[in-house]
N, C-alpha and C positions, 0 to 999 in steps of 0.2 A: 504494500500500500504506500502511496506517495501523497504527502501533504506539504503544506508550507512550513508548519512548525510542530514539533513533538515536544510536549511538556512531560517531564519525568517526575511523577509524584503528584497525588491528588490531595495534598494537605491544603491548608489555607493559602499558602503562597502559590502553589501550582494552580489552584482553582481561580484565584484572583488574576493570575497572569493569563490563563486560558480564556476567562470571561472577557478580559480587556481586549485580547486579540480577536476573539469572536465578534465583539462589537465594532472592531475596526475593519471587519471584513476579511480577516486572515483565516485560512483553513487550518484548523488545529485539532490535534488528538492528544488526549491525556492518558498516560500509561501509569497505572497504579498497581503495585505489587500485592497489596492487601485485597481482601474481598469487600472492602468498604472504602468510602471516601473519608477524609478528615485528618488522616495522619495522626498527629499527637493530640488532636481533639477526639476524645473517645467517651461518648455518653452512653450510660446504661439506663434502661427504663425497667423499673421493678414494679409489678402490678400492685404491690403492697405499700409503695412509697409514693406520696402525692406529687413529688417533683423529681426531676432526673438526678441520677448519681453521676458525677463527673470523675473519670479516672485519669484524664489528661488535663488539658487547660480548663480552668474553672472561672477565673476572675477577669474582669475588664480593669486594666491598670491605668490610673491617671486620666488624662484627657482623651487619649486614644481616638482621635477624630475619624480615622479611617473605619474603625470598628463601630463607633457610635452611629455614623451615617448609614452603615449597612444594617444595623439593628433597626433603625427607624424605617429604612426603605423596606425591610422585610416584615414590618408590623410586629416585631417582637418586643418584649417588655424587659427593660433593664432596670434593676432596682439597686439602689445604693446600700452598701453594707455599713451600717453605723454601729449601733450597739455599744457594748462595753468590752474592754480588754482586762484580763485578770492574770495574776501570777501566783503560783503556790508559795506559801511560806512553810515553816516547819509545822504549823498547826492549822492553817486555814488558807483560803484564797483571798488575795488582796487586789483591789481594783487598781488598774494602771490607767491614769488619765493623761499621762504625758509620754506615751510610748514613742512617738515620732521625735519629740523634743529630746528624749534620752539618747536616741540614735544620733541626732544632729549634734549633740554636745561633743561627740567623738568624731563623727564623719567630717565635720567642718574643719577639723584640724589637719585633714589630709592636704588641704590647699597650701599649707605652709611648706610642704615638701614637693610641690609641683615642679620646681625647677631642676631637681636632681634627677639622675637617671632612673628609669622605671625600676620598680622592685616589687617583691611580693607583699601582699597586704599583711601577712603574718609579721613581717619585719616592722611594719608600722605599729602593730599592736604590742609587739615585744618591747618597744620603746616606752610603753606605758604612758601614752599621751593623756594629760590631765592628772597624772599621778594617782595617789591613793584615793583622792576624792571621786574619780571617775571609774573606779575598779568595776563596779556593778554595771555601768554603762558599756564598758569595753567588753564585758562578757556577753551582754545583750547584742552588741554589734557583731561579735564573732558568730553568734548563733544566727543572726539575721543574714549575714553574708553566706553562711553555709546553707541556710534554709531557703531564703528568697532567691539567691543567685545559684543555688545548688552547687556551690563552688568549694574547692579546697583552698583555704586561705594561704597556703604555701605556694599556690600556683597563680591565683587570680591577681591581675594587675592593680596596683595601688593607684596608678594614674587614671585608669579607667573608672575606678570606684570614686575617685575624687571628682570626676566630671559628671558621672551619672549613676553612682552607686546607691544613692538614696534621694528621696524627694526634698530633703532639706526643709525649709520653711514654706515651700510651695504647697498650699492647702489642696489645690486641685490635683496635683500630682500624687498626693497621699490617698486620693480617692480609690476605693475598691467597689466594684459592682458585680452583679451576676446577671446572666440572661436567664430569666425565669423558665422559659420553655426548654432550655438546654442549649449548650454551645453547638451541638450538632445541627441545630436548626439554622445557625448562621452559615455553616459550610454548605448545607443543603440549598439555602437560598443562593449562595454564590454559584453553585453548580447548576441551578435550574435551567438557564438558557443553553447550557452545553452538556446536559446530562447524556445526550446521545453520542457525545464525543469522548466520553470517559470509558476506558477499557479497564475493568477490574481484573484482579488475579493475573495481571500482566507484569511479571517481574523482568525488569531490564537487566541483562547480564553483561552487555558490552555496548560501547558506542564507538563506531569507527567514523572518523571525521576528517575533513579537509575543508578549505575555505568554501563556504556556501553550499556544503553538502554534508549530511550526516546519514549514517546507516545504523539504526538502533535495533539491536538484537533482543528479542523478547522470549523468555522462557526457553532459551537455547533452541528455539524452533523458528519462529517467524522473524521477519526483518521488515522494518518500516523505514522508509527513506523520507528525508525532508530537507529543506533549505537551511534550517536552523533547529536547535534544540534548547529548551530551557530546563536546566537541571535544578530541581527544587526538592532534593532529598536532604535529610539531616546530615550534619557534618560527621556524625558517627558512621553513617553509611559511606560517605565520601572517603573516610579514613580507614575503612575496613580493608583487611588484607585479602589478596587474591585467594579465591577458594572459599572464603566465608560466605555463608548464605546471605543474600541481599547485596553483596559487593558488586560494584560496577567497574568493569575494566574499560579504560579509555585508550584508544589507539589512533594517533599517538597519545602518550601519557600527558596529562595536564600538569606538567612540571611547573608551569608558571604559578600554579596555586599552592605549591608545596609549602612555601614559607608561611602563607596565610593560614593554612590548615595546621601547621605546627604550632601556631600561636593561638589557636582556638581549641577549647576543650568542651567535651560533652558532659554536662553535669549529671550527678546522680541524685535521685530522689526516691523515697518510698512513701507511698500514700496507702492508708488503710481506711476505708469508709465503712462505718457501722450503721445499720438500722436498729433502733432501740425500741423497747416496749413503751418507754415514756421519756419525756424530756426531764430527767431527774434534776437537772440544775435549776429548773423553773418551779420545782415543787416546794411546798411549805416546809417540809422536813429538812431539805437541803439548805434553804434560806436560813432556817433557824440554826442549823449546824454551823453555818459560816457567818451568822449575825449580819445578814444583808438582805434587803428587799429588792435589790436591782439585779440579781443573778439571772432573772428571766430574760434580761436583755443581753446576756453573754454572747459575744460573737467569737472572740479568740481567747485562748489561754496560752501564755508564753511562759515556759518553765525551763529548767536546766536538766531535764531527763536525758540520760545517756543514749536513749534509743528514739523516743518520739517526743521531742521537746515542744512541739507546737500542735495545738488542736483548734478546730473551729466548728461552729454549729452552722445551721442553715439560716440563721437570723438574717433578715427579719421574718422569714418563714417560720412557722411553728412545727415544721417537719421534725420528727424525732430521729435525727441523724447526727453523727459526729465523725469528723475526719481527723485522723492522726497523720502527722507529717514529719519526715526526717530528710534532711538534705546534706549533701557533701560527703566526706569520707565515711562517716558513720553509716550512711545509706548503703554504701557498697557492702558493708558487713551484713546488714540486714537482708540484702538481696540474695545472699548465699543460702538463706533459709527457704523452705518450702512456703507456699502461700498460706497454708494452715498454721505453720509455725510463726510466720510473720504476724498473723492475726493474733496468735496467743501472746506474742511479745507486746503487741499493741494494747491488748487487754490489761496486761500487767502494768504497762506504762501509764495508761489512763487511770488505773486504780491509784498509782503513786501520785499522779498529778492532782487528783481531786480528793485524796484522803479517804477513800472508801476501800473496804476489803475487796480483794481481787474476785472472790467468789460472788460478791454482790454485783460487781460490774458484769461479770460473765453471765449472770442470770438475766440481765437486762438486754443482752444482745440477741437479736433475731436473725441477722444476716450480716455478712461481711464481703467486701469486694476489694481487690487489689490488682495491679497490673505491673509486670516486670518490664519496664522500659529499657533497662540495661541489656536484657537478654532478647528483647524484641529485635529480630534481625533487620527490620525496616526502620528502626529508630536508633538503637545502640546508645541510648542515653536519654536524658530528659530534654534539656535545652542548653544552649551554648553560653559560654562566658569567655572573656578574653584573658589570656595568660600574660605574664610579664613580657613587655615588648610588643604586645598585640593590639595596641590602640588603633592602628590602621588596618588590622586584619580583616574586619568586615568589609571595609571599602575595597581592599585589594581582592577579596574573594568575589565581590560583586562585579568586577570588571569583565566585560566580554572577551572572548578569545577569537580573534580574527573574524569578527562579525558573524560567528557561527555558533559558538557555545556561549550560552548566557546562564547566569546563576541567580537563584532566588532562594528564599527561606529566611527565617528569623536571624540566622547567623550572618547573613549578608546585609543586615540593616545597619547603615552607617550613621543613623540619627539618634543613637542611644536607646533603641527599643529592641535590642537583641533579647531573646528569651520570651517574647510576647507574641500574642496572636496579631495584634495590630501592626507590630513590626514585620511579621510574615506577610500580611496583606499588602503593606506598603512596598515590600521588596518585590512581590509578584507584579504589582502594577508598574514599578520601575523597570523590571526586566522586560515587561511587555512593550513599554515605550521604547526601550533600547532595540528590541527586535523590529518593531515597525520602522524605526529610522534606518536600521540596517537593510531591511528588505527593500525599502524605497530607493536605496542607492545601488542595488544590484539588478 
């Protein structure tokens, strides 16, 4: 089959690119290795749960104009997550009303080191910025970088974090929201005009290319030719070794991207979602136990647990679910466990966090869900972050090769939105514009 453009990957970036090309009158086909669209957007619908369960992307971060306009156009509902944040003490849960301010007290000190050569964020923390007075804030910052960025603090770039590692005092960038109908409805709407152009269960094994021509080999059987290709697979797939499931061989090799890929890492996260018999944190007995009447508005619990330090509810929904989250190096250890064992560890961590017996917590759980993104051959990690010296890596990865190979995906966003759905969408649209310009020149 011959088309104008082949898009490899039907995640948010690939679909955004394909839709943009379709609207520009370009003949396009999307090849997706999985049996579904969405990539790292993975929504589960449980008949006993009133709203969807997200095992991949869940939140809308900050302003996210690309994503917010899509949500409006698709007539979906986005709701702000406000509520209250809490942290466990030795005896109770304590409300945290200055979470972002605590982060900012440490993160704003990164700017003073901006002129020196790039270095690992762990080196910044090891210097104990703020001294003894900010010891608790530094611990929170370490857990935030590991959790939110899914990063190893010994690898992630201090310079990148200084520029876009936290929202600082920008209230709008602190905003978190959810798509009530489920994130998969966003990607379904993106795919609607091109649904007949998406080929599922079509694993690309190799791409042979020369200027203005590509031959894309699918499932080691079929071949699709085109004038150009947009590669919108995660960097974990781009960095996979030959012979690994899901790996793509480029002939000739894309050596021009080697340095950028070496400075980008695929982060690790573990998420366990629980459906519960009741919202125990909103009960009278739990409020009395912790001497607070505002626990029914609980949205996040931030602790220092060695396995699952962060938990969140479905607030403002009254759905009886809880999500346990671990990011960074600790997540890699948890991913070595079976899904059932992972859930058992999450039960124990939740019991420690809220000060209830493990058996009591276990009796409240009706169902559990998790997904291994590290072992998923078409993801090989959660989302990207920039390592030391990698400030320009997304920009370099995004550059086309000889007007023929184009690159999209959250890891290629050069505007500080790596690791986000809106960054992926923006990168797909950028790649589509690049393709249209290239095609008009040939």
